[in-house]
C-alpha positions in Angstrom: 0.0 -0.6 -0.2 1.9 3.3 -0.9 1.9 6.9 1.1 -0.9 8.0 -0.7 -3.5 4.8 0.0 -2.4 5.1 3.7 -3.9 8.9 3.6 -7.5 8.3 2.1 -8.1 5.1 4.5 -7.5 7.9 6.9 -10.1 9.8 5.2 -13.0 7.0 4.7 -15.0 6.2 7.5 -15.1 3.8 9.8 -18.4 1.4 8.6 -16.1 1.9 5.1 -13.3 0.7 6.7 -15.1 -2.4 8.5 -16.1 -3.5 4.8 -12.5 -3.2 3.2 -11.2 -5.1 6.8 -14.0 -8.1 5.4 -12.9 -8.3 2.1 -9.5 -8.3 3.3 -10.3 -11.5 5.2 -11.8 -12.8 2.9 -8.7 -12.7 0.1 -6.1 -13.7 2.8 -9.1 -16.6 3.1 -9.1 -17.2 -0.2 -5.2 -16.6 -1.7 -4.1 -19.3 1.3 -6.1 -21.6 -0.6 -4.3 -20.6 -3.7 -1.1 -21.2 -1.9 -1.5 -24.9 -0.8 -2.8 -25.6 -4.1 0.8 -23.6 -5.5 -1.6 -21.9 -7.8 -0.5 -18.3 -6.8 3.0 -16.8 -8.0 3.3 -13.6 -5.8 3.6 -14.9 -2.5 4.5 -12.0 -1.0 0.7 -11.0 -1.9 -0.6 -12.7 1.8 2.2 -10.6 3.0 1.1 -7.3 2.2 -2.7 -8.1 2.2 -1.8 -8.8 5.9 -0.2 -5.5 6.5 -3.2 -3.7 5.0 -5.4 -5.2 7.6 -3.4 -4.1 10.5 -2.8 -0.6 9.0 -6.7 -0.3 9.1 -6.8 -1.6 12.2 -5.0 0.4 14.1 -6.6 3.1 12.0 -10.0 2.4 14.0 -8.2 2.0 17.1 -6.8 5.2 16.8 -10.1 6.4 16.6 -11.6 4.4 19.1 -9.4 6.0 21.8 -9.4 8.9 20.7 -13.3 9.5 20.8 -13.7 7.7 23.7 
C-alpha cells in the first residue's frame, strides 16, 4: 500500500473501513487456499494483505481511543 492510499484510508468512515477489512480477510483466505494448491506466483501478496489489515485496525483503534 502506498502512502497516498494510506492517507485515503484515514479519510474513510468506520463503516467503509470495516467493509474493506472484511473483504481483505476473504482475500487472505482465498490466497491461503491458492498457496496450498501452489497456484499463487506472488507469495508476498499474502503478507501485503496482512499489513493492510493491520493498518486498517490501527486506524480504527486510534479513532476509538480518541473518541472514547
